[in-house]
C-alpha positions in Angstrom: 60.5 289.2 87.0 63.1 287.3 90.0 61.1 284.6 91.1 60.6 284.1 87.5 64.8 283.6 87.0 64.5 281.4 90.4 62.0 279.3 89.2 63.9 278.2 85.4 66.9 278.3 87.9 65.9 275.8 89.6 64.3 273.8 86.9 67.6 273.9 84.7 69.1 272.3 88.1 66.8 269.6 88.9 67.5 268.7 84.1 71.3 269.2 85.0 70.7 265.9 88.2 68.8 264.4 85.8 71.2 264.2 83.1 74.3 263.3 84.9 71.6 260.9 87.2 71.8 259.4 83.7 75.3 260.2 82.6 76.4 258.3 85.6 74.5 254.3 84.6 71.7 255.9 86.9 68.1 256.6 85.1 65.9 258.6 87.9 61.9 258.9 88.8 61.8 262.0 86.8 59.4 263.5 89.5 56.9 266.1 90.2 58.2 269.7 89.2 58.4 272.9 92.6 55.9 275.1 92.7 57.0 277.9 90.3 57.6 280.7 93.6 60.1 278.4 95.3 63.1 277.5 94.3 64.7 273.3 94.9 67.7 274.0 98.1 71.4 272.2 96.7 70.9 269.3 98.9 68.2 268.6 97.0 69.4 268.4 93.8 72.1 266.2 94.4 70.3 263.6 96.2 70.4 261.1 93.1 73.1 261.2 92.5 74.2 260.1 96.3 71.6 257.6 95.7 71.8 256.2 92.8 73.6 252.8 94.6 70.8 252.7 97.2 68.8 249.7 97.2 65.8 251.9 98.6 66.2 254.7 96.5 64.5 256.2 93.4 66.9 256.0 91.6 67.3 252.5 89.3 70.9 251.1 88.5 70.8 249.5 84.9 71.3 246.2 84.0 74.7 245.8 83.3 75.7 249.0 84.2 79.7 249.0 85.0 81.5 252.0 86.6 84.6 253.1 84.1 87.9 252.3 84.4 90.2 254.9 85.8 92.0 256.7 83.1 95.5 255.9 85.1 93.5 251.7 85.1 94.0 251.4 80.7 95.8 249.1 80.0 96.8 250.8 76.7 98.3 254.0 78.8 100.0 251.4 81.5 101.9 250.1 77.7 102.9 253.7 76.2 103.7 254.6 79.0 105.7 251.2 80.3 107.3 252.3 77.1 108.3 255.8 77.1 109.2 255.8 80.5 112.0 252.7 79.0 112.6 255.3 75.5 113.4 257.3 78.2 116.1 255.0 80.1 117.5 253.8 76.8 117.8 257.9 75.6 119.6 258.5 78.5 121.9 255.6 78.3 122.4 256.2 74.6 120.5 254.1 73.5 117.6 255.3 72.1 117.2 254.6 68.2 118.0 250.9 69.0 114.8 250.5 71.7 112.9 252.5 69.0 113.9 250.4 66.9 113.1 247.5 67.8 110.3 249.0 69.2 109.4 248.9 65.6 110.0 245.0 65.2 108.3 244.2 68.3 105.1 246.4 67.4 104.7 244.9 63.1 105.6 241.2 64.6 102.4 242.1 67.0 99.9 243.9 65.0 100.1 241.0 62.5 97.8 237.8 62.7 98.8 234.5 61.5 95.9 233.2 59.2 95.2 230.5 61.8 93.7 233.4 64.6 91.8 234.8 61.4 87.8 234.9 62.5 85.9 232.7 60.6 84.9 233.8 57.0 87.1 236.6 57.5 89.1 237.5 54.6 92.9 238.4 54.4 93.3 241.9 52.7 96.3 240.1 50.6 94.1 237.8 47.8 97.5 235.8 48.0 96.3 234.9 50.9 92.1 234.2 50.7 90.9 230.9 49.5 90.9 230.8 45.6 92.5 234.1 45.9 89.5 236.1 45.9 89.8 240.0 46.7 88.0 242.0 49.4 85.8 244.5 48.6 87.3 248.0 46.9 90.5 246.5 46.2 92.0 248.0 42.8 92.8 244.3 40.2 95.2 244.6 37.4 92.3 243.8 34.9 90.6 247.1 36.3 93.1 249.2 35.5 93.8 247.6 31.8 89.9 248.3 31.2 90.1 252.1 32.6 94.0 252.9 31.3 92.6 252.1 27.6 88.7 253.7 28.7 87.5 250.4 28.0 83.6 250.6 29.7 83.8 246.6 32.3 82.2 244.1 31.1 78.7 243.8 32.0 77.9 247.7 31.9 
């Protein structure tokens, strides 16, 4: 019974090592399973991870795979942290509310794109800014609302 449990533990550890290697951006080459009575040493389980970038190792790194940036180096997180620190500073100076309101106005300005910044073929959410006042899919028009209020069937149905 004990022999079966250690073999199962070795198999689970081997699969876990393959999973970790695939998650870290490397593809592990499957190796033959250990004999059922012999458990794999912990060094053998960690070997694929350590050799992931070595040219002579049995593990190949996928082309185009890059290491993910650390959490603290992401631009959005840095911007939020800077804004929060400035909010705390202005709140200490009793100017927190004006800073917050001006920040909201800036976010509204920065978040809107002009017609020259749109991609080719992209329509605006406001039909008056589209060529020929074309509405986007799912827009409720006055004609549709009137038809639904008066329970008239749609034209062409």
